[in-house]
Every structure is written in structure tokens, then in C-alpha cells.
C-alpha positions as CSV (number, residue, x, y, z in Angstrom):
1,M,17.3,80.2,5.5
2,S,18.0,77.5,3.0
3,E,16.0,77.5,0.0
4,G,14.6,74.8,-2.6
5,S,14.8,70.9,-2.0
6,N,16.2,71.5,1.4
7,Q,12.8,72.6,2.5
8,S,10.6,69.7,1.7
9,L,9.0,67.3,4.1
10,N,9.1,64.0,2.2
11,E,11.4,62.6,4.1
12,I,10.3,63.1,7.6
13,A,9.3,59.7,8.8
14,L,6.1,60.9,11.0
15,L,4.4,61.9,7.6
16,E,5.1,58.7,5.9
17,G,2.4,57.8,4.1
18,L,0.8,61.2,4.1
19,P,-0.7,62.2,0.3
20,A,1.9,64.3,-1.6
21,E,-0.5,67.0,-2.0
22,E,-1.2,67.2,2.1
23,I,2.9,66.9,2.3
24,S,3.0,70.0,0.3
25,A,0.0,72.4,1.6
26,L,1.9,71.5,5.0
27,E,5.2,72.4,4.1
28,Q,3.7,75.9,3.0
29,R,2.0,76.2,6.5
30,C,5.5,75.6,8.0
31,S,7.8,78.4,9.0
32,W,11.3,77.3,8.0
33,N,14.5,78.5,9.9
34,S,18.2,77.5,9.5
35,Y,20.1,77.1,12.2
36,A,24.4,76.9,12.6
37,K,26.3,74.6,14.5
38,G,26.2,75.3,18.3
39,Q,23.2,77.6,18.2
40,T,20.2,77.1,20.9
41,I,16.9,76.1,18.8
42,I,14.5,76.0,22.0
43,E,15.4,77.4,25.2
44,R,14.5,74.9,28.5
45,D,11.2,76.8,29.9
46,S,10.5,78.7,27.3
47,D,6.6,78.8,25.9
48,N,7.2,79.0,22.4
49,Q,4.7,76.2,20.6
50,G,5.4,74.0,17.6
51,V,6.8,70.7,16.4
52,Y,9.8,71.0,14.7
53,L,10.8,69.1,11.5
54,I,14.6,68.5,10.9
55,S,14.8,68.5,7.0
56,V,18.6,68.6,7.3
57,G,21.2,68.2,9.8
58,K,21.1,66.9,13.7
59,V,19.9,68.5,17.3
60,R,20.8,67.5,21.1
61,V,18.3,67.5,23.5
62,V,20.0,69.1,26.7
63,N,19.5,69.7,30.3
64,F,21.8,71.6,32.6
65,S,22.5,70.9,36.3
66,L,22.2,73.4,39.1
67,S,26.0,73.4,38.8
68,G,25.9,74.2,35.0
69,K,26.9,70.2,33.5
70,E,25.5,69.4,30.5
71,I,23.1,66.5,30.4
72,A,22.1,64.7,27.2
73,Y,18.7,63.1,26.2
74,A,19.4,62.1,23.2
75,N,20.4,63.3,19.6
76,I,17.7,63.3,17.3
77,I,18.8,63.1,13.2
78,A,17.2,64.4,9.9
79,G,13.8,62.9,9.0
80,D,12.7,62.9,12.7
81,Y,11.2,65.4,14.8
82,F,11.1,67.1,18.5
83,G,9.1,69.2,20.6
84,E,5.8,67.2,20.5
85,L,5.3,67.4,24.5
86,S,4.7,70.7,25.0
87,A,2.2,70.7,21.8
88,V,0.6,67.9,23.6
89,D,0.2,68.9,26.7
90,G,0.7,73.1,26.4
91,R,3.2,73.2,29.2
92,P,6.6,75.2,28.9
93,R,9.4,73.0,27.3
94,S,11.1,70.7,29.2
95,A,14.7,70.8,27.7
96,A,16.5,72.5,25.6
97,V,17.5,72.0,22.0
98,V,20.5,72.8,20.4
99,A,22.1,72.0,16.4
100,V,25.3,69.2,16.4
101,E,25.5,70.7,12.6
102,P,24.1,73.1,10.4
103,C,20.1,72.4,10.2
104,V,17.3,73.6,8.6
105,I,14.0,72.6,10.3
106,A,10.6,73.4,9.7
107,V,8.0,74.0,12.4
108,I,4.8,72.9,12.1
109,P,2.1,75.3,14.4
110,T,0.3,73.6,17.4
111,H,-3.0,73.8,15.9
112,D,-2.3,72.7,12.6
113,F,-0.3,69.3,14.3
114,H,-3.4,68.8,16.2
115,E,-5.8,69.1,13.1
116,L,-2.9,66.5,11.3
117,L,-3.3,64.2,14.4
118,M,-6.6,64.2,14.4
119,A,-7.3,63.7,10.5
120,H,-4.5,60.9,10.4
121,P,-4.9,58.0,13.4
122,G,-1.6,56.5,12.2
123,I,0.4,59.7,12.6
124,G,-1.0,60.0,16.2
125,L,0.3,56.5,16.8
126,R,3.4,56.9,16.0
127,V,3.5,60.2,18.3
128,M,2.4,58.0,21.3
129,G,5.1,55.2,20.4
130,R,7.3,58.1,20.7
131,L,6.1,59.6,23.9
132,A,5.8,55.5,25.3
133,S,9.7,55.4,24.1
134,I,10.6,58.4,25.7
135,I,9.2,56.8,29.2
136,R,10.9,53.6,28.5
137,T,14.2,55.5,28.0
138,C,13.8,57.7,31.0
139,D,12.7,54.3,33.2
140,D,16.3,53.0,32.0
141,R,17.9,55.8,32.8
142,I,16.5,56.3,36.2
143,M,17.2,52.6,37.1
144,D,21.2,52.8,35.7
145,L,21.7,56.0,37.8
146,S,20.2,54.6,40.6
147,T,21.9,51.1,40.6
148,L,24.8,51.1,38.2
149,R,28.4,52.8,39.4
150,A,29.4,55.0,36.8
151,I,32.0,52.6,35.0
152,K,28.8,50.2,34.6
153,R,26.9,52.7,32.8
154,V,29.8,53.2,30.2
155,Y,29.5,49.4,29.7
156,S,26.1,49.7,29.6
157,F,26.0,52.5,27.3
158,L,28.3,50.5,25.0
159,L,25.5,47.0,24.8
160,D,22.7,49.6,24.4
161,L,24.5,50.9,21.2
162,S,26.2,48.2,19.6
163,Q,24.8,46.2,16.8
164,L,25.6,42.6,15.4
165,D,27.8,43.6,12.3
166,G,26.5,42.2,9.0
167,A,29.6,40.6,7.9
168,G,28.7,37.2,9.6
169,D,31.6,37.3,12.0
170,G,29.5,37.7,15.3
171,L,31.1,40.6,16.5
172,Y,29.2,43.9,17.6
173,R,30.4,47.4,16.3
174,I,29.0,51.4,16.9
175,S,29.7,53.5,14.1
176,P,30.6,56.1,14.7
177,I,30.9,56.0,18.5
178,P,30.0,59.2,20.5
179,T,32.9,61.0,21.4
180,H,33.9,60.8,25.7
181,A,32.3,64.1,26.5
182,D,29.4,62.9,24.6
183,I,28.8,59.5,26.2
184,A,29.7,61.0,29.7
185,S,27.3,63.6,29.1
186,Q,24.4,61.0,28.2
187,I,25.1,58.6,31.1
188,G,25.8,61.5,34.1
189,T,29.5,61.1,34.5
190,T,32.8,62.8,33.5
191,R,34.7,62.4,30.4
192,E,37.6,60.9,32.5
193,T,35.8,58.4,34.0
194,V,34.5,57.1,30.0
195,A,38.5,57.7,29.0
196,R,39.4,54.8,32.1
197,A,37.0,52.7,31.2
198,F,37.6,52.3,27.1
199,S,41.2,52.2,28.4
200,E,40.4,49.3,30.5
201,L,38.7,47.6,27.9
202,Q,40.9,47.9,25.1
203,Q,43.7,46.8,27.4
204,S,41.8,43.7,28.3
205,G,41.0,42.9,24.6
206,V,37.1,43.3,25.4
207,I,36.9,46.1,22.8
208,A,38.8,47.4,19.9
209,R,39.0,51.1,18.5
210,K,39.7,52.0,15.1
211,G,39.4,55.6,14.2
212,S,35.3,56.5,14.8
213,S,34.4,53.1,15.5
214,V,34.6,50.8,18.3
215,T,34.4,46.4,17.7
216,I,33.5,44.6,21.0
217,I,35.7,41.6,20.2
218,D,34.0,39.9,23.7
219,H,30.7,40.6,24.0
220,E,29.9,38.0,26.5
221,T,32.7,39.5,28.7
222,L,31.3,42.9,28.7
223,T,27.9,41.6,29.3
224,N,29.4,39.7,32.3
225,L,31.0,43.2,33.6
226,M,28.3,45.3,33.6
227,A,26.0,42.7,35.5
228,A,28.8,41.5,37.8
229,V,28.0,42.1,41.5
230,D,30.5,44.5,43.2
231,V,32.9,43.3,46.3
232,D,30.6,45.0,49.0
233,G,27.5,42.6,47.2
234,E,25.9,45.5,45.8
235,Q,26.1,46.9,42.1
236,G,26.6,50.2,43.4
237,N,25.7,53.6,43.3
238,A,27.0,56.3,40.7
239,R,30.1,57.8,42.0
């Protein structure tokens, strides 16, 4: 377990605006744990309760198919939280959570989390906004899996993750770019498909890769590739 400044909730966005004395009191009510890279924090279908606040590190929310293939839902970084679904509905965990890097995490007991929501409507609204975002993300993923071929899901992922660079050159960049395996896990395809898509986009000059960053040179072309109707007249199902 880490000590000192690592056991602080001052940087947790969910608690923004909470008086310092209340944050300090909450720190005392939490249980604090540290996790090594690759360690499982929550098992799917487990009955453990509480909401997890990440003071240090990054975690990944994952599930596994019947064949054992890992499906990544999200990466969650320091200052954020997870575990609110089971705290709200009292049901078992819907996914597993694994440490991507060494973590220090505080766990708020469920009853304390409920008291926090009741006492501070602003925090409740943030949680509601988070739940709404999860629903929207799931809707988008279902749509992509139902209507887009695997390679087009790669294009869609790049477009969603890219941000207009502040340098004023009009280019979109992704930095750092996830590994091919991570992308494949998030969009439901294979690492080889992701690698092939990247190679084709680089060869055609649509994207350029340097180190851990990707620059989208031709954003319009990438958008058109993702939206284009396939030869058979449909965008096509996954393959």
C-alpha cells in the first residue's frame, strides 16, 4: 500500500467542489489498496461492493468471450473512478477491471457513496452523466459491430480518437496511440486486421506514424473510407 500523498482524493474529478474537510473525512472512510501492473482489481460477476477512485495509475475494463478473447471496454486513468454500476443497482460486477500500470486506489463503501449522492446533487448529476455516456458508447459499439466491416471499425476508431492539433496546421493527431492489440480488443477484431489497416493507410498517405503518435494527414479521405458503401451495396458486417 502506498503512503502519504498517494492516498489523496484531491484530484478526483467526481469530488470537485467538495469542501476540503469532507474530502479529508472521506479519505479516512475509504479503504486504500495498491495494485501491480496486470493485477486483477475486480472480477466479473463478483459481489464485492463499493466505488473505486483512482489516485495513481490506469486501469482497463474488460470482458472475455466464450473462447477466451479479451474485449476491452475502456481505459480509466488517475482522477477518475469505476464500479458505480453495482453500487447503484446492487447487482454483481458486469466486467473485470485490470491494472494497466501500478495503481493506488481508494474504495468508497456503497452506503457512503449513496450518502454522498444524496448530500451533494452535483455529484449525483456527474454520476448520471457518466451512466448516460456509458449507454451512448454501448449504442455506438453495437451499431459499429452490426454495420461495419472490421477494417472500417479501425477507421472509425481512429476518427473517434483523433483530436485537432493546436499547432494550427489543420491536422488531426492521436498521441499516444494504443497498441494494435489494444485497438483490436476494443473494436472486436484481430491484431492482424488492425496492422493491415494501418499499413494500407500509411502506404496511401492518409496517416503517418512517428513513435507513439499518429497524424491523420488526410482526414477527409479517412472519413470517406469509413463511410463508403461496399461493393455489395452495404457497409458490411464484421468479418
